N, C-alpha and C positions, 0 to 999 in steps of 0.2 A: 261423397268423398271416399277415395280408395282406401282399402285396408291392407294389412300385411298378407291376409288370406287371398285377396284379389291379386296381389303381386305374385304370390306363390303359384296361383292357378295360371296366370298369364305366362309365367316363366316355365311352368311344367315341373316345378320343384316343390319340396316340402317347406312348410312354414319355418322349420328349424334351420334349413339351409339359408333361406332368405334372411332370417334373423342373424345368422352368423355373418353374412355378407354385410349387412347394415352395421353391425357392431365390430367390423373389421377383424373377424376371427382369422387366425393365421392359416388354418387347415381347410381352405376352400379353394378348389381349382379355379384357374383363370377363366375357363369356359363358363362355369356356373356363375362367376362374378359378373361376366358380361351379360348373361341371360337375365340376371336379377336387375342389373343397372338399366338394361333396355326396357324391361317390364315397368320399372319405376318411372322411367322417362315417358313411356306411352300412357301410363295411367296418371301421370303427374302426382305421384305419391311422394310425400315429404315425411321422413321419419319424425317421430315425436322426440324432440331433443331433451325435454324434461325427463321422459321415461328412460332415455339412454343414460342420462347423467345419474338418475336414481339407481339404475342397475350397476353402474360403475362406482357408485358411492362417491361421485365427484360432481361438483357444480361448475368446474372450470372457470371459477370466478374468484378473484382476489380483491379484498376490500382494502382501501387506503384511507386512513383517517387523517384529515388535515384540519388545523385550527381555523384557517381563513383562506378560501380559494382566491379571493381578490388580491392577495399578496403575490406578486410575480414570482417570488422565490418558490412558493408551493405549487403554483400553476406550472412552472417549468419543471419542477421535480416530478410532478404527476405525469406530465407529457412524456418525459423520458421513460418513466416506469411503464407507461402504456405501450410504448414502442417495443420494449423487451417482452412484455406479457403477450402481446398479439403474435409476435414471432413464435412463441411457445404454445400458442393455442388457448390462451387465457384472456378473459375480459376483466375490466376493472369496475368496481363499485366504489364511488367516492362518497365519503361521509364527512360532513363539516361539523366540527365540535364547537367552534366559536369560543375556544378556551373555557368550556363549561364542563365541570366534573360530571354532573348528572347526565348530560348529553352523551359524553364518552361512554359511561356505563350503560346507557340505554342502547347504544350502538353495539356494545359487546354482545348483546343478545343475538345479533345476527350470526356471530360465530357459534354461540351456544346452540342455536337452532339449526346448525349445519347448512345454512344458506350460502356459505362461502367455504372455500378450501383453506383459507388462511387470511391473515390481516397484517398490514404494515402500519405501524404507528409513527407518524412524523412529528408528533408532539404528544406528551403525556400530561394529562390534566390531573390524574390521580396518582398516588404513590404506587410503585410497582407491586406492593403487597396486595393492592386491590385488583390488579390486572392479572397477576400470576395464576389464580385459580382457573382462568379461562383457557389455559394451556391444555386442560383436559379435553377440550373440544376441537383443537386444531392449532397449527403453528402460528407463532407471532414473531415478527421481525421488527426491530427498532431502527428507525432511520432519522438522522438529524438529532433528535432528542435521545437521551440514553440514560441507563442506570446500570452501573457495573455489577450490581448484585443480581441482575436478571440473567438467567441461564438460557438465553436465546441469542440468535445471530444479531449483531449490531453493525450498522454502517454509519459512521459519523466522523466528525472532525474534533480535534482537541481545542475546545472553545476557550480554555485558559490561554492557550497560545494565540488564538485569534484576538482576544482582548488585549493581550500583551503587545502584539505586533502593532496594532493600531495606535495604542497609547504611546508606545516608545517612539513611533514615527513623529508624533506631535512634540514629544519631549526633545527629540533630536533637532526639531525645527526651532527650538528655543522657547517653547511654551511652558509655563509653570502653573497657570490657573486653567485646568482642563476639566470640562464637564463630561460625564459619561451617561449615556442613555441606552438601555437595552431595549430591543424590540420584542422581547418575550416577557411574559408575566414573571414577577419576582420569584415565584415558586419553582420555575422550571430549572432543570439542570443546566441547560444552555445559558440562561440568564445568569445564574449564580457563578458559573465557570468563567464567562466573559468578564463579569465584574471582578472576579478574583484576578484575572489577567491584568485588568486596569490597575487594581490596587498594587499588584506586584511591581509593575513598571513604575508607578508613582513612588513607591517605597524605595526602590533601587536608586531612584534619582533624588531621594531625600526631599520629596515635595509633599506639601500639605494635602490631606484628603479630608474633605468636608461632606457630611451627609447631604447638604443642600446642593452639592455638585453631582449627585447620583440620582438618576431617574430610571424607572422601569415600567412606565405605564403609557408609552407612546408607540404606536405601531404603523401609522399611516402618514400620508402627506399632510393631512389636516392636523394630525398629532404633532408633526414637525413644526407647523406654524404656531401651534399653541406653546410648544416647547421654547420657541424663540422668545416669546413675551415673558415666559417664566424666568429665563436667564437675563433678559434685557432689563428687568426690574430688580435684579439682585444688586446689593451694595457693591460687592466685589465682582464686577463682570468678568467672565472668563474670556480668554483670548482664543480658546480653541474648544471644540466639542467633538467627541467621538460618539457617533450614533450607531445603533445596532442594526440599521436598515437604510438602504439607499433611498427608500420612500421618505423616511423621516428626514434624512439629510436634505432631500430635494425641497420639501416643504419649508424647512428651516432656512435654507439659503434664499428661497423666494421671498420670504417675509423679511429676512435680514436686509436684503438689497432694497426692498420697498421702503425700509426705514433708514436708508442712507448708509448702511454698513458696506464696507468693501471686503470682499472675500478673495484672498485670505488675509489681506492686510489688517483689517479690524477684527475679523473672526475667521479662523481656519476651521474647516469642516471635513470630517472623514466619515464615509459611509461603510456599509457592510453588504456583501453578497456579490457585487459587480453585476447588477441588473442592467438591461439596455439603457435605462434612464441615466445611469452613472456615466456612461461614455458620452451621451448627448450633452450632459451638463458639465463635462470635464471634471467629474467628481473623483477625488482620491478615495479609494475604498479597499477593504480587505476582501479579496475574491475567494468565494467558495466554489469548488468544482461541482456545481449543481448536477450537471448531466451525469458525471461519474458516480455521484452519490446515489442518484435515483436508479441508475443501471445496476450498481452493486447491490442495493437493497432488494431489487426485484429478482436478481439472479440468486441471492441467498434464499429468498422465499420459494422460488420455483424448485431449487435443490431440495428444500425441506419437504415440499409437497411430493416430489417424485420419489425421494428416498423413503418417505414415510417413517423417518427416524427422528424422534424428539431428543432434546438434550444437546443439540448443536449450539455451542456458545462462542462461535467465532466472532472476533471483533476486527472489523476492517476500518482502519483510520486513514483518512485522506488528508493531504496537505493544503494549507492556506497559501495565498500569494498576495503580496501587497502591490496594488496598482496605484502608482503615483501620478496624479494629474494636476489640474490648476487650483484646486481648492485648499491646498496646504502649501 
């Protein structure tokens, strides 16, 4: 296997000059660059990328923590992030926390060990006070989930407004008994704020709010199926349901129709995100600009890495859009 000394000998130059060419030093003539590149080609020499990164004190890697990769929302979010990262010369490291506090803290050691240049949190399982100390080891950007006390860049949406828009749409359709289900654990800021939006819309319309009409533990298609039976067996059956996920809505509608329900005549359903499944099913949903969200978060991260300045606390808030289809 060829070494840098072999390249220097073949090119007729010093090891220092060869090293400067490999590391893209600005003060090397074009003639010398061509000699080094030709020698590397002839000897089939490949620079040690790990050594280069170590010298630059950069891994050119950004970690993205997601709770569940099988959720189309997060897979689309990550795909957009990767497109931006690759254009800027970075690669992604994906870490799945599965909504587990300890798993999230375990992954934080990757930043502490300098194995990445920075990390993007799309969901926070621990309070910000537990995560904040890791800023000593590199930049952190919050995306989707958020905490306004965090002095870091945040790309998100006003989830109170998201919950309000969806609920008000059902109220405007004449519904009074409305179930709410979040697709996030009850501890998350996203879940709490969406529920606050639901409550706000119900209170403005002087409608009853009952604890048994609020759920926060269903995240998947199967969860939507289970949710249907939970509301089907309630004494006061709801006439409408606002789910926090198109996946949950799809599962619920499937099971409702299997049991003879007409949608939306017997049960109106609204989803969240506007995933591809929503258009296929004709599902009314609250659309999140997922691509813009991912792009914005990655741009904020790369700016942090390149500037090497901590303390940037910019908040970029993107808008929701209500997409009305056949299920309401």
